[in-house]
C-alpha positions in Angstrom: -60.4 -85.6 38.2 -59.0 -88.9 37.3 -55.7 -90.8 37.2 -55.4 -94.0 35.4 -52.0 -95.3 36.6 -51.3 -97.9 33.9 -51.0 -95.9 30.6 -48.4 -98.2 29.0 -50.4 -101.4 28.5 -53.2 -101.7 26.0 -55.8 -102.2 28.7 -54.6 -99.1 30.6 -54.8 -97.0 27.4 -58.3 -98.3 26.7 -59.4 -97.3 30.3 -58.0 -93.8 29.8 -60.0 -93.4 26.6 -63.2 -94.8 28.1 -63.0 -92.8 31.3 -62.4 -89.6 29.2 -65.4 -90.3 27.0 -67.6 -91.0 30.1 -66.5 -87.8 31.7 -67.0 -85.8 28.5 -70.5 -87.2 28.2 -71.5 -85.6 31.6 -69.2 -82.6 32.0 -67.2 -80.0 30.2 -63.5 -80.8 29.6 -61.5 -78.3 31.5 -57.9 -79.4 31.5 -56.2 -82.8 30.9 -58.1 -85.1 33.3 -60.2 -82.3 34.9 -63.9 -81.9 34.0 -66.3 -79.4 35.4 -70.1 -78.9 35.3 -73.4 -79.2 37.0 -75.2 -82.5 37.2 -78.5 -83.8 38.6 -78.5 -86.5 41.3 -79.9 -89.1 38.9 -77.2 -88.3 36.2 -74.5 -88.4 38.9 -75.7 -92.0 39.8 -75.4 -93.0 36.1 -72.0 -91.3 35.8 -70.7 -93.3 38.9 -72.1 -96.6 37.6 -70.5 -96.1 34.2 -67.1 -95.3 35.7 -67.2 -98.3 38.1 -67.6 -100.6 35.1 -64.6 -99.2 33.4 -62.0 -98.4 36.1 -59.7 -100.9 37.8 -60.4 -100.1 41.4 -57.0 -101.4 42.5 -55.1 -99.1 40.2 -57.2 -96.2 39.1 -58.3 -93.1 41.0 -61.3 -90.9 40.3 -62.2 -87.9 42.5 -65.6 -86.4 42.3 -65.7 -83.1 44.1 -69.1 -81.8 44.9 -69.3 -78.1 45.7 -72.0 -77.4 48.3 -71.4 -73.7 48.1 -68.4 -71.3 47.6 -66.7 -72.5 50.8 -67.8 -76.1 51.3 -67.1 -79.2 49.2 -67.4 -82.9 49.5 -65.0 -85.4 47.9 -66.0 -88.9 46.7 -63.3 -91.3 45.5 -63.8 -94.2 43.2 -61.0 -96.7 42.9 -57.8 -96.5 44.9 -57.4 -93.8 47.5 -53.7 -94.1 48.0 -52.8 -90.5 48.7 -51.6 -88.7 51.8 -54.2 -88.1 54.5 -53.9 -84.4 53.9 -54.5 -83.3 50.4 -54.6 -79.8 48.9 -56.6 -78.8 45.9 -55.6 -75.5 44.2 
């Protein structure tokens, strides 16, 4: 899941497009800025590296949610993590 805050400027629009293309390269597009799929450890590293080059870490938010099993997940955030300390994913 990603959120590119600045969608009005040309730079922000370009980041939205680039992040979308990177996500689509590695995952299946599920809904708006949500992508799902399986990925190997080595491809996850490449995915992260590509995103870090494109996003503005002070403005943009990318959440990588890794499901360990049906009941356990781990969240990794790239960019800004300005959200309440308690978050709920539905």
